[in-house]
N, C-alpha and C positions, 0 to 999 in steps of 0.2 A: 933476365928470363924468369918466369914464375916456375916454381917447383911445387910438386905435389906429394904430400906425406903418403906413403905407401907401406902396406903390410903384405907379406907373402905367407900363405898358409898352405902347407903341403907336407904330408907324412913322409916323403922321401927326402932325405938329406941332400943327395946328389942333385935332384930336381930343384930344390930350393936354391942350392948353390949356383946352378947353371942359370936359373932365372935371375938371380940378383947379379951375377956377373955380366950377363948380356944387357941388363938394364943400366948397370953402372958404366959399361963401356960404350953403349949406342943410344941411350935414352936420357940424356941430361935432365930432361923435365921431371924425371922420377926420383924421389929421394926415399930409399928404403929405411924405415925407421925401426922395424921389428919383423921377426918371423915367428912362426908357429908350426908345430909338427902335428897338431891335431885340431879338429873342429871346436872342441872344448876351450883349448888354449886360445884359438884364433878368436872365438867369440868374446872372450874376456879382454883381449888386446884391443879389439875393435870398440868395445865399450869404454876401455880406459883411455885409449890414444886418439880416438876419433879420427881416423885416416881419412884421406881424400880419394885414395885408390886402394883397392884389395885385389890381389891375385890369389885366386883360391882353387886348389885341386878338388875334384868332385868325388873321387873315389878314395876315401879315407876310413880307417877302421874306427869303430865306436860311433862316430857322428860323420856323416858325409857332408860334403860342402854345401849340398842342397839343403840338408837338414839344418846346418848351421845358419845359413842365410834365412831360412824360413822361421827360425827361432828368435830372430832379431826383432825387437819392437820398433826400433827407429833405424832407418838406413838412409844416410845422406852421403853415400859415397859412390864411386863408379866401380862396379864389380866386373872382373874379367875372370872367367873360369878357365882352368887348365885341366886337360885330361887326355888320356891316351885312347879314349873310345868315342868315336864320332857319333855313336847312337844317342849320346846325351844331349845332342844339339837342341832338340825341341824343348827339353826340360830346362836348359840354360835360357831359352827365349822366354818360357813362361816365368822363370825366376827374375826376369827383368835385367839379364846381364848386358852390359854395354857391348861386350865381345866374348868370343869363345875360341880359345886357341888349342890346337892339337899338340901333343908331345910326339917327338922331340920338337921343341920350338923352332920355328923358322924366323930368322931376324926380320924379314919383310913384314910378316904378319905381326910380330910383337911391336915393331915400329908403327905399323897401321893402327894397332890397338891404342897405343900411346897418343897418336894423333887424334883419335876420337875423344880421348880424355880431355886433351888440350881444348878441342872444339867445344865440348860440352861446358867446360868451365868458363871459356871465353863468352859464351851465350848465357852463362850463369844459370844453367839448367842441367845440373848433374842427374842422371837417370835414378829414379826411384821407382818402387813397386806401384805406386799410385799415379805416376806421371803419364802413363798410357803409351810411352815410347815403343814398348815391345808390340803393340797392337798392329803396327804398320810393317813389322819384320817379317821377311820370308826367308826359310831356310833353303838354301841352293846347294844341293848335293852335286859334286863333280869329281873329277879323276884325282884331285889332290886332297880331297876332303870335303869341305863344304864353306859357304860364304853366307853370312846374314846380311841381307839388303833391305832397304825400305822399298815397298812395292811402288811408292810414289816416284822412285828414281828410274823405273822400268819404262823405256820408251816403247819398245815393242818386242815380241817373242816370235821366233820362227822355228817351225817344225823341221827336224833333221833325223829322219828314221825313229829311233827310240831315244833320242836326245833332243834337246831344245837349245837353240841359240838365243841368248838373252842380250839385248842392246840396251845399255844404260845411258843416262843423260850426260855422263862425263866422257862418252865415247869409247867406254870400256865394254868388252864383250865376254860373257861367260858362257861356256858350253855346259849345260846342266844334264845330269843323268836321269831326267824325268821326261815323260812325253809332254807334248803341248796339251794334250787333253787333261793331263793331271793338273797342269798349271791353271788351265781354264777353270777347273773345279775348286781351286783354293783361292784365286784372286777375285776381288770384289767385282760383281757384275755390273755395278753402276759406274765403274771406271775402265773396265777392259771389255773389248768386244771382238769376237772372233770373226773377222771380215773374209776369211778364206780358210780352207782346210789346213793350210800351213802358216797362217798368220794371226796373231792374236795382238791387238794394239791397245795402248793406253790413250784414251780419247783426249786427255789433257795435253798430248803431245802432237795433235794434229795441226799441221801448218796450213795446208790447203786441201780442199776436197771438191773434186769435179763429178757429177753424176753422169757425165757422158759415157756411152758404151758401157754401161754396168756400174762404172765408179772407180775413180782412182784417187788415192790418198798420198799426200806428201807429208811425211812426218818431219818433226823438228830437226832431226839429224840429216835431213835431205833425201831419205829413202823413200822411193816411190813403190806404192803397193796396190796391187789391184783388188778391188772388192769383187767377190764371186757373184755372179749373176743370181744364184740361189739365195744369197744373202743381202742383196742390194736393197730390196724393199724393207726388210726387217731392220737393216742399218739405218735407213732413212727415217723410220719410225723411231728408232732409238735415239737419234740426234735431236729429235723434237722434244724428247723428255729432259734434256739438260742443255745448258749453255756451253759451248765449246770455246775455250780460251785460246786464241792463236798464240803461238810461240814465236 
């Protein structure tokens, strides 16, 4: 099994110890080679040891994790931010983080982050600021915090009062604390189309389409969704602008 050299950067000793302990006990792919209690020391360790993975706290005195990462001239490691504050999520995305974990750490989320590390190195494409990987990420707020997902993995979205049900291509469902209208405004309009007041679909996951009685769509996950009469003509015109790849 391949292991990845890892540095933990966190100004709280208990937090560093907890992260290291969880990694040692449950994530054999990770080899912690050094720790730092400040952004400045962390930056020096990264430059000297050239790790493959960095777990970094965001809120640190003197130099924050974001400032430390921004000050690196070269970055060829997987970055995973740690913080107790969920509002830093969008900044983590902009910084090109592979993942973003809320404290106190949940084992399932930590192991999920490590799986992402393994996947990236298997593909020989560790995330870097210039890779563009962060451009497809969408921050999904929910009751337990938030999740970063690639919008290309969204099959369709369903309105549910002030929430939105998001159905992914791995059969997973996320209940997001945003309205469907909000997602419609941030998702790319050349990929997503609102075919009904309660349904926003990813065109790339259309399996079948019938224009009878206004229109019915079968998505790749087997879901049948009605096209509203008010949007049927606009949807037909939209389909003409791009090729739809059956799934």
